[in-house]
C-alpha positions in Angstrom: 89.7 31.2 -28.7 91.2 29.0 -25.4 88.8 26.1 -24.8 87.9 24.7 -21.5 87.7 20.9 -21.0 87.3 19.5 -17.8 89.3 16.3 -16.9 88.6 14.2 -14.0 92.0 13.9 -11.9 92.6 12.1 -8.4 93.1 14.2 -5.6 92.8 13.7 -1.6 89.3 14.3 0.0 90.8 17.5 1.5 91.7 18.6 -1.9 88.3 17.9 -3.8 86.6 19.8 -0.7 88.8 23.0 -1.9 88.3 23.1 -5.1 84.8 23.3 -4.5 85.3 27.0 -4.3 85.0 28.5 -7.8 87.6 30.7 -7.8 89.9 28.1 -6.7 89.4 25.6 -9.1 89.7 28.4 -11.8 92.9 29.3 -10.3 94.1 25.6 -10.3 93.1 25.1 -13.7 95.2 27.6 -15.0 98.2 26.2 -13.1 97.8 23.0 -14.0 97.5 24.5 -17.9 100.6 26.1 -17.7 102.9 23.4 -16.2 101.8 20.9 -18.7 101.6 22.6 -22.2 102.3 20.4 -25.0 104.6 21.0 -27.3 106.7 23.1 -25.0 110.2 20.9 -25.5 112.8 21.5 -23.2 110.7 24.1 -20.8 109.4 22.8 -18.0 107.9 25.5 -15.6 107.6 23.5 -12.2 111.5 22.7 -12.9 112.1 26.6 -13.2 110.1 27.1 -9.9 112.2 23.9 -8.2 115.5 25.3 -9.5 114.3 28.8 -8.1 114.0 27.7 -4.6 116.8 25.7 -4.6 118.6 28.9 -5.9 117.0 31.0 -2.5 117.9 28.0 -0.1 121.5 28.5 -1.5 121.4 32.1 -1.4 120.3 31.3 2.3 123.3 28.7 3.2 121.3 26.1 3.8 122.4 22.6 3.0 121.1 19.6 1.8 120.2 17.7 5.0 118.0 21.3 6.6 115.6 21.3 3.8 115.1 18.0 3.7 114.7 17.7 7.4 112.1 20.9 6.8 110.7 19.0 3.9 110.1 15.6 6.4 108.6 17.7 8.9 106.2 19.6 6.7 105.1 16.7 5.1 104.5 15.0 8.3 102.1 17.3 9.3 100.7 18.4 6.1 100.3 15.0 4.6 98.1 14.6 1.5 
């Protein structure tokens, strides 16, 4: 049986507002649970996602500088 435990984590005011929606909070909780499963030695789901993104960028022939520029622009617009 899967138990659900409430755990407070620090988030931005905008994220807290978004997490006021029950369905969104449930999806985010499942995502966090999948990312931090204890006992998964040598397997990191977040690292898998990042590797997939890197592979996709390489297939599209994006340079590291182009990716960094896009990330900087995004972070400038969406800073949490």
